[in-house]
N, C-alpha and C positions, 0 to 999 in steps of 0.2 A: 663538371669535368674538371678535376684538379689539375692545375697547371697548364690549363689551356687559356687563351686570350679571353677575357670578359669585357664585353662592351655593353653598356646601357644607355639606351636613347630616351629621350624625354621631348615629345613632341606636342604642340598645343592642339594642332587639328587634324583630323582624319584624313582630309585632301593633302596635307602635307607629309602625312606618314605613309599613304598608299603606296607611292613609288619604292619606298625603302622596304615596305612589308614584302611587296613582290619579287623585288630584286633579291633579297636574302631569304625569300622562301619561309616566310614566317608565317605560323598558325596561331589563332587565338588561345589563349589559356582558358582555365575553368570560368564559367559563367558566375554571376553572383559577386563580382569583384567591384570595389569602388570606383575604379578606373579601368578601361580595356587595356589589356595588356597582350603582346604577342612574344613569340620566341621561335628562333630557329630549332631544327631539330635536334642540334649538338647542346642546346641551351648555352650557347656561347654569347648571342645577341638577344638581349631582351628591349622591347619597346614598350612604353606606355604613352597613350594619348591623354593628356592632362587637362584640355579646355584651355580657354584664354582666362589670362590674368596672372599676376603675381601668387596669389594665395594660392591658387591651384596648382601652378607649376611647382611652388614647394611642397605642398601636400603629395603631389604625384611623384616627386623625386623622392622622398621619403618612404612612401609606398612601395615604390618599385625596389628600392634597397632592401626592404624587409620581405615583400613577397617574392623576389628572385634570388633572395638569399646571397645578395652580392659579395663576392669576397674583396679582402684589401686591395687586391691588384686590379680591380675592374676600372675602366676609363668610363668618362661619362660625356655625352654629347648631347648638346640641345641645338637643333636646327629647326629652321622655318623661315617665314616671310618677314620683311621688314620694310617700313617705308624709308626714303632718303631723298635727301634736297638736290642731290645730283642726278642727272639725266643717265641713269644706268640700269634700267629696267632689266631684270633677268639676270644680272651680275652677282655670282657668289662671292661673298666676303667672308674672311676669316676676323673674327672679332679678337683684338689684343687690349681692348679696355672696355670696361662696363661701367657705367655710371648709373645711380638711382636717381631719378628726377625728385622723388619723395624726400631722399633724406642727404642727397648729395653725396652719399658713400661711393668709393671708387673700389674697383676689383680690376686684377691684372691676371687672366689666364694664362698659364703657360704654354705658348703656342711654339715650341721649339720643334717644329716640322718642316720638314723640306717641301716647299710649294712655292708656286708663283702667283698665287691666288693674291689678289688685292687684299689689304687689311684696313680695317676700320673701326672707330670707337662706336660703342653702341649705348644708345640712351633709352633706359627701361622707364615707361610711363604707366600710371594707374589707369588712364582713360584714352580712348583712339584720338589720335591727333592727326591733322591736316594742315599742321603749320610746319614747313619742311625747312624753316630758317635756321634751325641747329645744322653744324657741319658733322651729325653723325648720323648712323643708322637708328631707327626708332622701333622698338618693340614693347611687347607688354608682359613677358616672362623671364627675359635674360638674365638679370640680375638676381632674381629671386630663385631660380635654378643653380645658380653660380654659389649664392649662400648656402643652399642646401647642400649641394654635392661637395663642396670643399671639406665638408665635415666627414666625408666618407674616403676622400682621396687627395693626392697632391695636386697642385696647380698644373702640373706637367700632363696630368691624365684628364684634364677637363678640356674640352673644345666646343666654341660656339661657332657656328655657321649660320648666315642669314642671306637669303636670296631676296634682291631688290622687287618689290611688287607693286609699290605706289610712290608716288611723288609729283612733284608740280606739273609734270606732262602725262601722268598715269594714275588716274583717280581711282581711290580704293572702292568707291561704290560700285564699279564694274567689276570689280573681283568675282570670279564665281568658283567653286570648288573644283571645277574640271581645269581652270586657268592655274590655280594654286598648284594643282598636281603636276601640271605640265612644267611649271617653273622649276620644282624639285627634279622632276625627270629629265628636263634638259641639261642639269648640272650632276646628274647621279655618278657619273665616271668620276669627276674630281671628287665628289664627296668619299665615294668609296676608295678612291687612292688614299685620301687622308686617313681613312678610316684602318686601311691594313697598316700604315706607319703607327697609329694607336695600339692595333693589335700587337705589334712587335715592343712597344713600350708597356704594355699590360703584360706581356712574357717576361720581360726585364724585371718588373715589379714583382712578379711572383718568385723570380729568383732571389729578390732581397727581402721578401715577405717576413722570413724568419727575424724575428727582432734580434739586433745586435747584443753581445754580451753585456754590454754596458746598461741595457734595458733592465737586465735582471738585477744587476747591481742597484740601480735607481729603485726599483720595485721592493727591494728588501729594505731599503731604508726610510721610505716613505709608503704610506698605504694609499692605494690606487682604487678607484671604482673601475668597474668594466670599460664603462665609456673612455674614462682617463687613460686606462692602458691603451687602448686603441689609438687614442690621440697622442700619446707618449711616443708610441712605436712610429708613428709617421714623423713626428717632430725630430725624434733622435735621427732617423734615416736622413732627414733633410739637413739637420744641424751638422752633422758627421762628414756630411758632403761638402758643405759649404766651408765650414771651417775645420779641415782635416788635420791642422797643425795644431789644435787647441785641445787640451785634455777637458773634456766635457764634465766628469765628474768633479774634478777640481772646480770648475767653473759654477757648480750648482750646490756644491756640498754645505754651504751654509743657508739655503732655502729652509723655511720653516715647515712646509707641507706639501703635499702634492700638487694643490692649486698653484703655489707660487713657482714650482717648477717649471710647470706649464706655461705660466706667465712669462717667466723669465727665458725659455726657449723661444716662444712665440715672439717675444720683443726683439732678441737677437736678431731673428729671421726678418722680420718685419722691417727693421732698421737696414738690415743687409739689402732687402731688395727695393727699397726707396732708393737708397745709393746708388745701385745698380740701375736704376731707371732714369737717373740724371747724368749718367756718363755717355 
């Protein structure tokens, strides 16, 4: 539905997804798909069940983007259970930093939402862990989800939520699908409250989805592939918002090709975000 909010959910387990599917009255899509996909009757909310692990989460995110024909104004949500070293079983956390254990890469979701929920760093691992000594939530999908979804949306439209399911006093071995569903259900109102804010952000993004005139000038000077054009549109909107007093075309006019244009804009934004994070 053009102009309506677009929300895409990526969930690892069916037991995690069940309360969301029921609350939003989602129905399964056609059979024979690589991953189970559900949608509400208005085709605004789509949910995919990825299975456990980073590779499956990344693949499912890309698959949902394609199968749901996700528009550029879509907001993306990853929600599920996580281990935690503190005694906070059942608590819902908003993730504001993600670390990949494998690469040590770090990502910062844009969490500019009005909420009193506690925030935490998330460590994404490749194998289940029962060592809770790290001062962060622990999961097996978050970083891969973010890395895939950031190709389709700005940081401000990416949301990661984790409910503490295990820790030093709550053994992961005693978790059952019923208990996992209850953990999500007990937090469903807080979850949907944040989703309503994301819906508003998605509507605002729709209002801005037509590329600024400067995009057309840039595309006339350099040749961009289809995927590069989409990336350029997102970067230009972010860049002009961050640096409203700077003339963009003057800044990049000496770049050699489309790849260097995108690299230059990305570098400026990355440096700005790093500086902002230190203040």
